[in-house]
N, C-alpha and C positions, 0 to 999 in steps of 0.2 A: 504494500500500500504506500503510494508516494503522494506527497502533496507538492503541487507546483504553485509557485507564487504567480501572481498576475504578470510580473515582468518576464518570467521565464516563458510563459505562454506567448507573450507578445514577441519575444525574441525568436521563438520557433516559427511563428507566423511570418515575421519579417524575413527570416532565412528562406522560407518556402517561396515568398514573393520574389526575392532576389534570385533564387535558383530558377524559378519559372521564367523570369525575364531574361536570364542568361541563356536559357534553353531556346527561347523564341528569337533571340537576337542573332543566333548563329546563321551563317549564310547557307542557303540551299543552292545546289548547283543548277537546279532547274529554274529557280527564280533569277539567279545571276545570268544565266544564258538567255532567259526571256527578256530581262531588262536590257541586256547588251544588244540583242537583236532589235528591240524597240528603238534604242538610241541610234543604232546603225541605220534603221529605216528613216528616222527623222533626219539624220545627216544627209542621206541620199535625196530625200525630198527637198531639203533646203538647198542643196547643191543644184538640183534640177531646176528649181525656181530661179536660182541666181544665173545659171548658164543660159537657160532658154529665154529668160526675161519675159515669160508669159506663163499663165496658169491654165492653159488649155488642157482639159481632161481632169482637172483637180477641182473638187467641189468645195467651195467656200462654206456652204451651209453645213456640210459634214464636219469640217474642222471647227466650226462654231459650236456644233453639238459636242464634239470631243472636248472642247474647252469647258463647256458647261459640265460635262461628266467629270473631268479632272478636278475642277474647282469644287464641286459638291462632294466628290469622293474623297478628296484630300483635305477636308475641313479640319480633321484632327491634327493637322500640321500645326495649328495655333494652340491646341490644348494639350497634346500628348507628345512627348519626345520618346522615340524608339531607338533611333541610331542616327549618326551623321549620314550614313549611306541612304537610309530611308528618306530622311528630310531632303537631302540633295536631289535624289531622283524625283521626288514629288515636285520640288521647285523647278527642276529641269523640264519635266513634262508640261507643266503649266506655262512656263515661259516660252518654250519652243513652239507649243501649239499657238500661243498668241502671236509669235513671230511669223509662223506660217500664214496665219490669217492676215497679218499686216502685209506680208509679201504678196499674197494673192490679190488683195485690194489695191 
């Protein structure tokens, strides 16, 4: 029969939270490859817009919807910090989508 003080219980709960946040912060190879392919496609699109100097065949409306999706999906950027990588990728997606819309218009 053991008695645990309130502080010992809180420490174990804090340790569990830290352990779970470390577990979720590790990089997954599939997420990394998906993010890098997304960044590569954005770079290709931006280069195509710059070289061709026209937006023939690229839908501005679709990219405006992408921007709406990214902004609403990444609202937790202002409330929760997960990692530098996560925050940087969210900001990159929002900014590059806005840049694509600017370059199309």
